[in-house]
Structure formats: structure tokens, C-alpha cells
C-alpha positions in Angstrom: 75.7 113.1 106.8 79.2 114.1 105.6 80.7 117.5 106.4 83.3 119.0 104.1 85.7 121.8 105.1 86.0 124.2 102.1 88.8 126.7 102.3 88.5 128.2 98.9 86.6 127.6 95.6 89.4 125.6 93.9 89.8 122.4 91.9 91.0 120.6 95.0 87.8 121.7 96.9 85.8 120.1 94.0 87.8 116.9 94.3 87.2 116.8 98.1 83.4 117.2 97.5 83.4 114.5 94.9 85.3 112.2 97.3 82.9 113.0 100.1 79.9 112.4 97.8 81.0 108.8 97.4 80.7 108.1 101.1 76.9 108.2 101.1 74.5 110.4 103.1 73.6 114.1 102.8 76.5 116.4 102.0 77.1 119.6 104.0 80.0 122.1 103.9 81.7 124.4 106.3 83.6 127.6 105.6 85.4 130.1 107.9 84.7 133.8 107.7 83.0 134.0 104.3 80.5 132.0 102.4 82.8 130.2 99.9 80.9 129.7 96.6 80.0 126.0 96.6 77.2 124.0 95.0 75.7 120.6 95.4 75.6 120.6 99.2 72.5 120.9 101.3 73.8 123.5 103.8 76.9 125.7 104.0 77.8 126.5 107.6 79.8 129.7 107.9 81.7 130.5 111.1 81.6 134.3 111.8 83.7 136.4 114.1 86.9 138.5 114.1 89.0 135.4 114.5 88.1 134.3 111.0 89.2 137.5 109.3 92.4 135.6 108.3 93.5 132.0 108.4 93.6 130.8 112.1 93.9 127.0 112.1 93.0 126.4 115.8 90.0 128.7 115.6 88.8 127.0 112.4 89.2 123.6 114.0 87.2 124.7 117.1 84.4 125.8 114.8 84.4 122.4 113.2 84.4 120.7 116.6 81.2 122.7 117.5 79.6 121.5 114.3 80.6 117.9 114.9 79.1 118.1 118.4 75.9 119.6 117.0 75.4 117.6 113.8 77.2 114.3 114.6 78.4 113.7 111.0 79.7 110.3 109.9 82.8 112.0 108.6 84.6 115.3 108.2 86.5 115.6 104.9 88.9 118.2 103.6 91.3 118.6 100.6 94.8 117.3 101.3 96.3 120.8 101.1 98.6 122.3 103.8 95.6 124.0 105.3 93.3 121.0 105.0 95.8 118.7 106.7 96.6 121.3 109.4 93.0 122.1 110.3 91.9 118.4 110.5 95.0 117.6 112.6 93.8 120.2 115.1 90.3 118.8 115.0 91.7 115.3 115.7 93.6 116.6 118.7 90.6 118.4 120.1 88.3 115.4 119.7 91.0 112.8 120.6 90.2 110.9 117.4 92.4 109.3 114.7 93.0 111.2 111.4 93.8 109.7 108.0 95.5 112.0 105.6 96.1 111.8 101.9 93.3 109.3 101.1 92.7 108.1 97.6 89.7 105.9 98.3 87.4 105.2 101.2 84.5 102.8 101.9 82.0 103.9 104.5 81.3 101.6 107.4 82.3 101.1 111.0 85.3 101.3 110.7 85.9 103.0 107.3 88.3 101.2 105.0 90.6 103.8 103.6 93.4 103.7 101.0 96.0 106.4 101.4 99.3 107.5 100.0 102.4 106.8 102.1 106.1 107.4 101.8 105.8 110.2 99.3 103.6 108.3 96.9 105.8 105.2 96.7 103.2 103.0 98.2 99.5 102.8 99.0 98.3 101.7 102.4 95.0 100.1 103.3 93.9 100.8 106.8 90.8 100.8 109.0 89.8 104.3 110.3 87.9 104.0 113.6 86.0 106.5 115.7 82.5 107.9 116.0 83.5 110.6 113.5 85.9 109.7 110.7 88.4 112.5 109.9 90.2 112.4 106.5 91.8 114.4 103.8 91.9 113.7 100.1 95.2 113.3 98.2 95.3 116.1 95.5 94.7 115.2 91.9 93.7 111.5 92.4 89.9 112.0 92.5 88.2 113.5 89.5 86.2 116.7 90.3 82.5 116.5 89.5 80.1 119.2 88.3 77.8 120.0 91.2 74.6 122.1 91.0 72.2 123.5 93.5 72.7 126.4 95.8 73.0 125.5 99.5 71.1 127.0 102.4 73.5 129.3 104.4 73.7 128.8 108.2 75.9 131.3 110.0 77.1 130.7 113.6 79.6 132.2 116.0 81.8 129.6 117.7 82.9 130.0 121.3 86.7 130.4 121.1 89.3 130.3 123.8 92.4 132.5 123.8 94.7 129.7 122.6 92.3 129.3 119.6 93.1 132.8 118.6 96.8 132.7 119.2 98.0 131.6 115.8 96.8 133.4 112.7 98.0 134.9 109.4 98.9 138.5 110.2 100.1 139.5 106.7 100.3 138.3 103.2 103.2 139.1 100.9 102.7 138.7 97.2 105.2 136.7 95.2 107.9 138.9 93.6 107.2 137.3 90.2 103.9 137.5 88.5 102.6 135.2 85.8 100.9 131.9 86.0 100.4 130.2 89.4 102.4 127.0 89.7 99.4 125.1 91.2 97.1 126.1 88.3 99.5 126.1 85.4 98.6 123.9 82.4 102.4 123.8 81.5 105.2 123.6 84.1 108.9 123.7 83.2 111.1 122.6 86.1 114.8 122.2 86.7 116.9 120.6 89.3 120.6 120.9 90.2 121.4 120.3 86.6 120.8 124.0 86.1 124.2 124.5 87.6 123.4 127.9 89.2 120.6 130.4 89.7 121.5 131.9 86.3 121.0 128.5 84.7 117.2 129.0 85.2 117.2 131.7 82.5 116.6 129.2 79.7 114.0 127.5 81.9 112.1 130.8 82.4 112.4 131.4 78.6 110.8 128.1 77.7 108.1 128.5 80.3 107.3 131.9 79.0 107.0 130.7 75.4 104.6 127.9 76.5 102.6 130.2 78.7 103.5 128.1 81.7 105.1 128.4 85.2 108.6 127.6 86.4 109.2 124.9 89.0 112.2 123.3 90.7 113.3 120.5 92.9 113.9 120.6 96.6 117.6 120.6 96.1 117.4 123.8 94.3 115.4 125.6 97.0 117.8 124.3 99.6 120.7 125.8 97.7 118.9 129.1 97.7 118.6 129.3 93.9 114.8 129.5 93.8 112.1 130.3 96.4 110.2 127.6 98.2 107.1 128.6 96.3 108.6 127.2 93.1 109.3 123.8 94.6 107.4 120.8 93.1 107.1 117.8 95.5 105.8 116.3 98.6 106.9 119.2 100.7 106.3 121.7 97.9 103.4 122.3 95.5 101.5 119.4 94.1 100.7 120.1 90.4 98.5 118.6 87.7 99.5 120.3 84.4 98.7 119.1 80.9 102.5 118.6 80.5 105.4 118.7 82.9 108.8 119.4 81.5 111.4 118.2 84.0 115.0 119.2 83.2 118.0 117.9 85.0 115.8 116.3 87.7 116.6 112.8 88.8 113.1 112.0 90.0 113.3 111.3 93.7 110.2 109.8 95.3 109.4 113.0 97.1 109.5 115.0 93.8 107.4 112.5 91.9 104.8 112.7 94.6 104.3 116.4 93.6 104.0 115.9 89.8 102.2 112.5 89.6 99.0 114.4 88.6 100.6 115.6 85.4 98.8 114.3 82.3 102.2 113.9 80.5 105.8 114.2 81.6 108.8 115.1 79.3 112.1 114.5 81.0 115.4 116.0 79.8 118.3 114.3 81.5 121.9 113.3 80.7 121.5 110.1 82.7 119.6 107.3 80.8 119.1 105.5 84.1 117.6 108.4 86.0 114.5 107.3 88.0 112.3 109.9 86.5 112.5 108.2 83.1 110.4 105.3 84.5 107.5 107.8 84.9 108.1 109.9 81.8 105.9 109.7 78.8 108.7 111.3 76.7 112.4 111.6 77.3 115.4 113.4 75.7 118.8 112.1 76.8 121.0 115.1 76.6 122.4 118.2 78.2 119.5 120.5 79.2 121.7 123.5 78.4 121.7 122.4 74.8 118.3 120.8 74.6 116.1 123.5 76.2 117.4 126.4 74.0 116.9 124.1 71.0 113.3 123.5 72.0 112.7 127.2 72.6 114.2 128.0 69.2 111.9 125.6 67.4 108.9 127.1 69.3 109.9 130.6 68.2 110.3 129.5 64.7 106.8 127.9 64.7 105.3 131.0 66.2 107.0 133.2 63.6 105.7 130.9 60.8 102.2 131.0 62.2 102.3 134.8 62.5 103.5 135.0 58.9 100.6 133.0 57.6 98.2 135.2 59.6 
């Protein structure tokens, strides 16, 4: 059997389930605190107790360890999110087992043959994953989600936790200051790098994103400069996105940034440098100053919207 850790009912969870389904054997799932809506698995195991009222990685990992000892799954799979990677790292430490993160493919066996993303997406590594239970996470947006049907049986249990398991937990959640479309879920993302010139330079980026009904992103250099919050960062150490179109303005295209946007269906790059690395991955490119190009794009969109409204 294969056990899948489901943190929330998201597209990444569906991708992890699709990946796990390809490993063979019955599919089961685990959730902490509440029964996350999930279909296409035989049983959903739900850990109960006050420790699971909020995110507590060590407590969640201990619950998975109890299930592993009870069920002896061939593998434990999770989405390659910050939480998925953190929880399975704890599981690996508790069980003294190897852990393979950010996998894009796996062939079941003893050992598993896995292919995983390394060096910020600049290369793929093939490796053998040993151990009585294989622990792995799935690289976001590389495995297509599949429609799954069939309600699972619900099996609640209360794990035995130690004080250290309860030590680290989320105590408070603070909503983002800006509303609008979530960066991770947006169908259109408009990003800018140091080419913005200043925090105020993002005004034209926000305007274009608003016209397209999209979200604003940025590069790591921008967050390090304090121009935008870390929640806006696209990249290996930021948010991994998969929009229908990604508009990258004044972004050179470092490996770490491209690891975060490689799931985009199309990339439009606006850059003054015709040799910028991002152009090798772009589907469309405009060589020019973003401070001239972006307002021009916005003006054309407003004109088209006005014409459409006039015809209506």
C-alpha cells in the first residue's frame, strides 16, 4: 500500500495522489486534525487531538510514524510544498530512513528508482531510494493531477505524542495586507525584478496585474531589498507557480527563479538585455524598457476593454 500525506484539498495534493497512484498497490491517505476532502483512496486516516488544532510538524510526523509502524506501507508520499518537505524530513529523522524530495518520477521496486529535481531545477538526478519504507515528495506542477472518485472510509486515531512533538506549532496566522488573487493559484502572474528601480516602480506592475485579473510577483533580489514581502517571491525559495501566462519584467532569469515559474504554460519576458537567461525559456519576448513597455501594454488592454464595453 501507499500512504499519502494530505495537508489541504489543493491542486498540489491532487498531483501527489496521481504520483502515488502510479506506484502500484492500494492508495490510502493521512490528514492531521480534520478529514481533508479527498477521493479515490481506500481509507483516510485522521489524527485527532489538541496538538493538531494547528500546524505542528513534529506531531504530524509522529502520527505518520505510528501509521507506518501499524500499516507497513511501501511508501509515504507528500506534495513537495514547504509543509510536505518539512513533515517528511521529520518522519525520516524519526525512522532513521533516507528521504527523496522533489521527485518527478519513480519506479517501484527494492530499491525505488527515482528522478528528482536538483540545483534549483537546472538538472535531473536519477537515484536509488532504499529502506523498508520509501519516503518522497513530489515536485510541484510536474505531474498532472487526475480526477479521482470514490469516498474513503474514515479511520480516526489519537497518536501518542511526547512533549518535544508538541513544542513547535503555528500559534497565530496573520492575513496578508493585500487582498486579491493568490500568487499560487493565479492564472496570470506579473512579476518584476530589480528593473523596477524602486518599490514605487511596482505601481505599473500592479496596474497590469489588476487589468489581467492576476497576481503580482517578484524576484528574490526584490524581497532582499525590502521592496516587496517574501510572500510575493517567485522561485525555489519562494512560491512555485503554474499560471496560464507569466509576465516577467526586468528579471534576468536566475536558475532559482526559473525553478519557481517553470510550471507556467507560457512566459512573456520584458527585458532590456537581449542576452538575458530568461529569454531562453520565454515563449514571447519584448526587448525594451519595462517602464515604457508595461504602461503601453496596459493602455492597449484598457483600449480593448473600452471597445468591448462600447459594443456591449
